[in-house]
C-alpha positions in Angstrom: -30.6 16.9 14.7 -30.1 18.4 11.1 -29.4 15.9 8.3 -26.3 18.8 6.7 -24.6 19.5 10.2 -24.4 15.8 9.9 -22.7 15.9 6.7 -20.6 19.3 7.5 -19.2 16.6 10.7 -18.3 14.5 8.2 -16.8 15.9 6.0 -14.8 18.0 8.3 -13.5 14.9 9.8 -12.6 13.7 6.4 -9.9 16.7 5.6 -8.3 15.8 8.8 -8.3 12.3 7.8 -7.1 13.4 4.5 -4.0 15.0 6.3 -3.2 12.4 8.6 -3.1 9.7 5.7 -0.5 12.1 4.1 1.7 12.6 6.9 1.6 8.7 7.5 2.8 8.3 3.7 5.3 11.0 3.2 8.3 8.8 5.1 8.8 5.4 3.9 10.9 4.4 6.7 8.3 5.4 9.1 5.8 3.6 7.4 7.3 0.5 7.5 7.7 0.7 10.9 3.6 1.2 11.2 2.1 -1.7 9.3 1.1 -4.5 11.1 -0.4 -7.7 9.4 -4.0 -8.6 10.4 -4.6 -11.9 12.2 -7.4 -14.1 12.9 -10.2 -12.6 12.8 -9.4 -9.5 11.7 -7.7 -10.9 8.6 -9.9 -10.8 5.0 -9.7 -14.1 4.0 -9.5 -13.3 0.4 -5.9 -12.2 1.0 -2.8 -14.4 2.1 -1.6 -11.0 3.5 -4.2 -8.3 5.3 -2.6 -5.2 6.9 -3.7 -2.1 9.0 -1.4 0.7 9.5 -1.2 3.4 12.1 -3.3 5.7 9.7 -6.1 3.2 9.5 -6.3 2.7 13.4 -5.6 6.4 14.3 -8.1 7.8 11.6 -11.2 5.8 13.0 -10.3 6.6 16.9 -10.5 10.5 15.5 -13.2 10.5 13.3 -15.2 8.5 16.0 -13.9 11.3 18.7 -14.8 14.1 16.4 -18.5 12.7 15.6 -19.2 11.7 19.0 -18.1 15.1 20.7 -20.2 16.8 17.9 -23.2 14.6 18.4 -23.1 12.6 22.2 -26.4 10.8 21.3 -24.4 8.9 18.8 -21.5 7.9 20.8 -21.9 3.7 20.6 -23.1 3.7 17.3 -19.9 4.8 15.7 -18.2 1.3 14.1 -15.0 1.2 11.9 -13.2 -1.5 10.5 -10.0 -1.7 12.9 -9.6 -2.5 16.7 -7.5 0.6 17.7 -4.7 -1.8 18.9 -2.0 -1.2 17.1 1.6 -3.5 17.5 4.4 -1.9 15.5 7.5 -3.8 13.6 9.5 -3.8 16.6 6.4 -5.7 18.4 5.5 -2.8 20.8 1.8 -2.9 21.2 -0.6 0.5 22.1 -4.0 1.3 22.3 -4.8 4.1 20.3 -7.2 7.3 21.2 -7.3 10.7 21.4 -6.4 12.1 24.3 -7.6 15.2 25.9 -4.6 17.3 24.8 -2.5 17.6 21.8 0.3 17.1 23.9 -1.0 13.8 25.6 -1.6 12.3 22.2 1.6 13.1 20.8 3.2 11.3 24.2 1.1 8.3 23.5 2.2 8.1 19.7 5.3 8.6 20.0 5.4 4.7 22.0 3.8 3.9 18.6 6.3 5.2 16.4 9.5 4.4 18.1 10.3 7.6 20.1 9.8 9.9 16.4 9.1 13.4 17.6 8.6 14.8 15.0 6.4 12.5 13.2 4.0 11.9 16.8 3.8 16.0 16.7 3.1 16.5 13.5 0.2 13.5 13.5 -0.9 14.7 16.9 -1.3 18.3 15.7 -3.4 16.8 13.0 -5.9 14.9 14.6 -6.2 18.2 17.4 -6.6 21.1 14.8 -9.8 22.5 14.0 -11.0 21.2 10.5 -13.0 23.1 7.9 -15.8 21.3 5.7 -14.8 21.6 1.8 -17.1 23.9 -0.5 -20.7 22.1 -0.4 -23.7 22.6 -2.3 -24.6 26.1 -1.9 -28.5 25.2 -1.4 -27.8 23.0 1.3 -28.9 25.5 4.1 -32.0 25.3 2.3 -32.0 21.2 3.9 -34.1 21.6 6.9 -34.4 17.7 7.1 -33.8 16.4 10.7 -33.5 12.7 11.8 -32.7 11.7 15.6 -29.6 11.8 16.6 -30.0 8.1 18.4 -31.1 6.8 15.0 -28.4 6.9 13.2 -25.0 5.0 13.2 -21.6 5.4 11.4 -19.7 2.9 9.5 -15.8 4.2 8.7 -13.5 2.1 6.5 -10.1 4.2 7.8 -7.7 3.2 4.8 -9.8 1.2 1.9 -7.0 -0.1 -0.1 -4.4 -0.6 2.0 -2.4 -2.6 0.2 -2.2 0.4 -2.4 -1.3 3.0 0.3 1.4 0.6 1.6 2.9 0.0 -1.6 3.2 3.6 -2.7 3.3 3.3 -6.5 1.4 6.1 -8.8 -1.3 4.3 -10.8 -1.7 5.6 -15.0 -4.8 6.9 -15.1 -7.1 6.5 -18.1 -9.7 9.5 -19.9 -12.9 8.3 -17.4 -10.0 9.1 -14.3 -9.8 5.2 -13.5 -6.9 3.4 -12.6 -6.3 -0.4 -12.1 -4.1 0.8 -9.1 -1.8 2.6 -7.0 -2.1 5.9 -4.3 -5.2 7.1 -6.6 -7.6 4.0 -5.2 -6.8 4.8 -1.7 -10.0 6.3 0.0 -11.4 7.3 3.3 -14.5 6.8 3.9 -17.3 7.9 6.3 -21.0 6.5 5.7 -23.9 7.3 8.1 -27.3 5.0 8.2 -30.5 4.9 9.3 -31.2 2.5 12.5 -34.6 1.6 12.0 -34.2 1.6 8.1 -31.3 0.5 7.6 -30.5 2.5 4.5 -27.7 4.6 4.1 -28.2 8.3 3.9 -24.9 10.2 4.2 -21.6 9.3 2.6 -18.6 10.9 2.2 -15.4 9.9 0.4 -11.9 11.5 0.2 -9.3 10.4 -1.7 -6.4 11.8 -0.1 -3.5 10.8 -3.3 -6.4 12.0 -6.3 -3.4 13.9 -8.4 0.1 14.3 -8.3 1.6 17.6 -9.7 4.7 16.7 -11.7 6.3 20.1 -10.6 6.0 20.3 -6.7 5.3 16.5 -6.1 2.3 17.5 -4.0 -1.1 15.6 -3.9 -4.3 17.2 -4.7 -7.7 15.3 -3.1 -10.8 14.3 -4.2 -14.0 14.5 -2.1 -17.2 13.1 -3.1 -20.2 13.3 -0.4 -23.8 12.1 -1.2 -27.3 12.5 0.9 -30.3 10.3 0.1 -32.6 10.6 3.2 -36.6 11.0 3.2 -36.8 13.2 -0.4 -33.8 15.1 -0.4 -30.8 14.5 -2.6 -27.9 15.8 -2.9 -24.6 14.9 -4.2 -21.2 16.8 -5.2 -21.4 14.5 -8.4 -21.9 16.5 -11.2 -25.2 15.4 -13.4 -23.0 15.8 -16.8 -20.4 13.9 -15.8 -19.4 11.3 -18.9 -17.5 8.3 -19.6 -15.0 8.5 -22.4 -16.7 8.0 -26.0 -13.9 4.8 -26.4 -16.6 2.5 -25.0 -19.1 1.5 -27.4 -21.1 -0.7 -24.3 -21.5 0.1 -20.6 -18.2 -0.5 -18.5 -18.6 -2.7 -15.4 -15.5 -2.7 -13.1 -14.4 -5.5 -11.2 -11.4 -7.1 -9.6 -8.9 -8.9 -11.5 -9.7 -12.1 -9.3 -13.4 -12.2 -10.0 -14.4 -15.7 -11.6 -14.0 -16.4 -15.2 -17.8 -17.6 -15.2 -18.6 -14.3 -13.8 -16.6 -12.8 -16.6 -17.7 -14.6 -19.4 -21.0 -14.3 -18.6 -20.7 -10.5 -18.5 -18.3 -9.7 -21.0 -20.8 -10.3 -24.2 -22.7 -6.9 -23.2 -20.9 -4.9 -21.1 -17.2 -3.5 -21.5 -14.9 -5.4 -18.3 -12.3 -3.0 -16.6 -10.2 -4.1 -13.4 -9.1 -2.4 -10.3 -7.8 -2.6 -6.8 -10.1 -1.9 -4.0 -13.6 -2.8 -2.9 -14.4 1.1 -1.8 -12.7 2.6 -5.3 -14.3 0.8 -7.1 -17.7 1.5 -5.8 -16.8 5.0 -6.1 -15.6 4.6 -9.6 -19.8 3.4 -9.8 -20.9 6.7 -7.8 -18.6 9.1 -9.4 -20.1 7.6 -12.8 -16.3 7.2 -13.9 -18.1 3.3 -15.0 -21.7 2.2 -14.9 -21.2 -0.9 -12.7 -19.7 -2.8 -10.1 -19.7 -6.6 -9.5 -18.2 -8.9 -7.2 -19.5 -12.8 -6.6 -16.9 -13.4 -4.2 -18.1 -12.7 0.0 -15.0 -10.4 0.5 -16.6 -7.4 1.1 -17.7 -6.0 4.5 -20.3 -3.2 5.6 -17.6 -0.6 6.4 -16.4 -0.9 2.5 -20.0 0.2 1.5 -22.0 1.9 3.7 -20.4 5.8 2.6 -20.2 4.8 -1.4 -24.0 3.1 -1.1 -25.1 6.4 0.3 -23.6 8.4 -2.8 -25.2 5.9 -5.2 -28.8 6.3 -3.6 -28.0 10.1 -4.0 -27.2 9.7 -7.6 -30.3 7.4 -8.9 -27.7 4.2 -8.4 -28.0 1.4 -5.9 -26.0 -1.6 -4.0 -27.5 -5.0 -4.2 -26.6 -8.2 -2.9 -24.9 -10.4 -5.5 -26.0 -13.9 -4.5 -29.0 -13.0 -3.1 -30.0 -11.5 -6.6 -29.1 -14.8 -8.5 -31.2 -16.6 -5.9 -34.2 -14.2 -6.8 -33.4 -14.5 -10.7 -33.1 -17.5 -10.7 -36.5 -18.1 -8.4 -38.9 -15.4 -10.4 -37.1 -14.3 -13.1 -35.7 -11.0 -14.1 -39.5 -9.5 -15.5 -40.5 -10.5 -11.7 -38.1 -7.9 -10.0 -39.9 -5.3 -8.9 -38.8 -1.7 -7.5 -40.0 -3.2 -4.1 -38.1 -6.4 -5.0 -34.6 -4.2 -5.8 -35.0 -2.3 -2.4 -35.7 -5.7 -0.5 -32.4 -6.6 -2.1 -30.2 -3.5 -1.1 -27.1 -4.1 1.3 -28.8 -3.0 5.1 -26.9 -1.7 7.4 -29.4 -2.2 10.6 -28.7 -2.9 13.8 -29.2 -7.0 13.2 -27.4 -6.6 9.8 -24.3 -4.8 11.5 -24.6 -7.8 14.2 -24.2 -10.2 11.8 -21.7 -8.6 9.3 -19.0 -8.1 12.8 -16.4 -10.3 11.2 -18.4 -11.4 8.4 -18.5 -10.8 4.9 -21.7 -9.1 2.6 -22.1 -12.2 0.3 -20.9 -10.6 -2.7 -23.0 -6.7 -4.3 -23.5 -4.9 -7.4 -23.5 -1.1 -7.7 -25.3 0.1 -10.3 -25.6 3.6 -11.6 -29.4 3.4 -12.6 -32.0 0.4 -12.8 -32.0 0.3 -16.4 -27.9 -0.6 -15.5 -29.0 -3.3 -12.5 -31.4 -4.6 -15.4 -29.2 -5.3 -18.0 -26.9 -7.3 -15.4 -29.7 -9.3 -14.2 -30.7 -10.4 -17.6 -27.3 -11.3 -18.3 -27.0 -13.4 -15.5 -30.1 -15.3 -16.2 -28.7 -15.4 -20.0 
């Protein structure tokens, strides 16, 4: 298959995902009904409470269905964060899936929606409609790179920053377009990787609640994508995207719960900033709103990383494993970290890595916008 065809398919699915996220978020009473607290293996152990919503489950099933329909060889290689079992606030459990017709899907969703006919109709129409992709690079048709469909896997994070999605607050955005919380952190992440190499090759991220129009109270979206395969490097991100001049040091975004030791180690050479959502912080780095994202804790997963990682690679950055990088630095020192070593430290999405990551987290990450930024972070970690 052509890589550009895969990108368009992922973009089309992301537009439908955006609509589903907005429909469910539009009615607070409906959202309350459609929130399930994760338990056991599904739960992120770093959080006291972890949730999934019908938006998570329905978006994941829709994206899987749409991509597998267009590329049947990929069926069985499309993975996601959530199971398709959903129990609503009334204690009713349903296996969520896309049926053959909108009417059949509507009837299935009514079971989850406590017989809310209008909501079931809106959602069934959204997931079954023919989507159009947003505008992409005019030179995309000139990209003739192909890849066997059976050598491609997909990781989906249907709603990154679920807690922010549930709360529904509007965050305050600074001059660089960065917020520490709110609906602006929410993103749908769809990432494609090459099975034989483990490398992410196509990433699509849509932020459904990017900017709120004060007059209409309607949200506009933000779509970010990137292709990094063979000699192809294409992205929606402008090369001239510059950060605010208010920061004299390069900036690192991290969680407020990051360890004090890591904060102190990096604060001398970097401006530290804080935000919610692993995917959001990765996107801020890929979009060049910050220079890097550092996470030392094991609270991030392949579904968080795959799409932003592909975008980072398309813009000259990357994503390495934090603990393995620290071990390498202690063993060899910064000067011995070659390009080949950095390549080996990248987060991998190979089938073996996927098998190890199901239900398990990655041991921290460093997302960087350039090799120079990574070198500066590594130097700070060994000082």
